[in-house]
C-alpha positions in Angstrom: -17.3 61.4 155.1 -15.8 63.3 152.2 -12.9 61.4 150.6 -12.0 64.1 148.0 -9.2 66.4 148.7 -8.5 69.9 147.5 -5.5 69.4 145.3 -4.8 73.1 144.7 -1.8 74.7 146.4 -2.5 76.9 149.3 -2.2 80.6 148.6 1.2 82.0 149.6 2.0 85.3 151.1 4.3 87.7 149.3 7.1 86.9 151.8 6.7 83.1 151.2 6.8 83.7 147.4 10.0 85.7 147.8 11.6 83.0 150.0 10.5 80.3 147.5 11.9 82.3 144.6 15.2 82.8 146.4 15.5 79.1 147.2 14.8 78.3 143.6 17.4 80.8 142.4 20.0 79.4 144.8 19.2 75.8 143.8 19.5 76.7 140.1 22.8 78.5 140.8 24.2 75.4 142.6 23.2 73.1 139.9 24.7 75.2 137.1 27.9 76.0 139.0 30.9 73.8 138.3 32.2 74.3 141.8 33.6 71.0 143.0 34.7 70.0 139.6 38.3 70.6 140.5 37.9 68.3 143.5 36.6 65.6 141.3 39.5 66.1 138.9 42.0 65.8 141.7 40.3 62.6 142.9 40.5 61.0 139.5 44.2 62.0 139.1 45.0 60.7 142.6 43.3 57.3 141.7 45.3 57.1 138.5 48.5 57.9 140.3 47.8 55.2 142.9 47.0 52.7 140.1 50.3 53.5 138.4 52.2 53.2 141.7 50.6 49.8 142.3 51.6 48.7 138.9 55.2 49.8 139.4 55.4 48.1 142.8 54.2 44.9 141.2 56.7 45.2 138.4 59.6 46.0 140.7 58.9 42.9 142.8 59.9 40.8 139.8 63.5 39.6 140.2 64.4 40.1 136.5 63.2 43.7 136.4 64.8 44.5 139.7 68.2 43.3 138.4 67.8 45.3 135.2 67.0 48.5 137.1 69.9 47.9 139.6 72.2 47.3 136.6 71.1 50.6 134.9 71.5 52.6 138.2 74.9 51.0 138.9 76.1 51.8 135.3 74.9 55.4 135.6 76.9 56.0 138.8 80.0 54.2 137.4 79.6 51.3 139.9 79.2 48.7 137.2 82.1 46.5 136.0 
């Protein structure tokens, strides 16, 4: 029994070479393309906005800050004493 294997690549026809070259070109184009970067930027911005909103909700649950904000709004609309 022969345990050695031929490690050389099988010969490709011209059509197979063209298809492989096209696949390589498309893969290189996708890797070098920055398509999708905008989506990632929107995702990061959305996460930052959600974090800020969570921080504001936490702060506004505090009784002292709630009274302060209510006082400022009341004064702005002339409802304060």
